[in-house]
N, C-alpha and C positions, 0 to 999 in steps of 0.2 A: 659552093657558097662563095660569093664574092667578098672582098674586103669590106665593102659598104654594109653588107648584111651582117658580118661579124661585129662591126662597130655598133650597129643598131641593136644587136641582141645582147650586148654587155649589160650586166645588172647595174642599176643606178646606185651610187654611193651617196652617203650623207655628207661627206667631206667636200669642202670647196676645192677647186683646182689649186695647185701649188702657187700659181702666180697671183691669186687673189689675197686680199688682206682679211684675216679672220680675227676680229676683236676678241681679246681674252678678258680684259678688265678695263673699266674706266674710273676716273677719279671725279665723281660728281661734287665732292666736297671742295675740290680746288676751284671749280667753276663758281661756287658760292662764295668762297673766301677771298678770291683774287680777281682782279681785272687781268685777263690773260691776253698775251700777244700770240700770234700764230706759232705753232709748235715746230720742233725740229726732231727728226727721226734719229735715234741712236741705237747702236747695237749694245749688247751686254755680254760680259764674260760670265758664263754659267757653267755649272757642273751637271753631269748626267741626270741626277735625280731632280734637279731644279727644272730642267726643260720638260721632263715628264709631268711634273706637277703643273707647269704652265699649260701644257696641252690639255690637262684635265680641268682647266679654268679654276685652279685653286690658288688665286692671287688676290691680295688686298693692297690697293694703292693709297688708301685713305691717309695714313700718317707719313707717307713718303716725301722725301725732299732730296735735292741734289747738293752735294758739298764738294768743294775743291780741296784737294790734298796733293801737294807736290806737283802742281801744274796739270793734274788729271782730275776728271770729274767722277765722283762716286755716287751711286744710288744708295741712299740710306733709308731705313725705316719701312721698306717695302716687305710685306710678309708673303713668302712663298711657302705654302704648307709642305711638310715632309711627305715624300712619296712613300706610301705604305709598303710597297714591295721592295723598296731599297734596303730594308733591314738595317744593319749596322753601318752601311755605307751611305747613310742619309746625310743631308746638308743641314746647316744651321738656318732656321727659317728667317731670321732677321739680319743675316750677315750683310756687310757692305758689298756691293757689286760694282765693278769698274765699268764705266760707260765708254763705248768706242766711238769717237768723233775725230774729225780732222783737227789738226792743231789750230788752224785759223778759226774754225768754228768755236773751239774752246776759248781762245783769246777774246773773240767778239762777245761771247756770252759772259765771260768773267768781267769784262770791262763794264757791261751793263749791270751785273750783280753788285759791283762795287758802288754803283749809284745808290742813293738812299731809297730804301723802301722796296727794292726789287729782290726777288728770289727765284730760284729755279724749282719747279714742281713737276712731277710726272702726271700727265693727264690721261694717258692711254697706253695699254700694253696690247700688242697684237702679234700674230704670226704672219710672216711674209716670206714666201718662197721656202717655207719650212724652218725659218729662223725666227727667234723671238726678238722683237724690236720694241722700243719704248719711245713714246713721244713725250718730250719735255718742253715746257713753255716758260717764258719769263712772265712772272706775275707780280703785280703791285697790290699789296694788301688793301682790302676794303675795310672801312670803319663800319661799325654797327648800323649807323644811320644810312650809309650807302647801300648796305644789304637790304634794308627795309625799302629804300627807294626803288631798287631793282625789282623787288618782289611786287610792290604796288604798281609799277609800270607794266609788268608782265600780266598781272591780274586785270588791269584796265584794258590792255590789248585783247585779252581773251574775251572779256565782256563785250567789247566793241565788235569783235569778229562774230560772236554769237548773235548779237543783235542784227548785224548785217545779214548773216546767213538766214535767220528767221524772218527777215523782212519787216521788223517791227519798228523801224525808225520813222520819225515824223519829219516831213519836209518843211 
């Protein structure tokens, strides 16, 4: 049997290759509440039971935010469920987690956060090359009427696309 035959006879697995990005959780609420700028990838300092829970997709980013303490960025309010098999060596679900970024990136982000109305919010958590990463984005809070305008615009676009697709438009 040649090497090619052996490779083709391997059973297929459901896991993506290690180089691909596997999304664990997204923060849809952040997209609704903030006008977001493009995100930045950051690593996190985790303990063993946390990474196992992340791999099980037991993460909630809804109430998460990023805070500066002593020149470092910390992820606050993100709930990572306790890992059931960790027993007494489990982690605190809402504990602050240090973000790993270059000093220049931290300074650039903090200068923008000090501007009025900007905040750092987690938008997505994913696994990349077997490591947990989080995407954080600068966001400017929306007012209630802005949220309504965005929803109305989205509905109008959907209706327009539906009419075009069905071919019911009048010339």
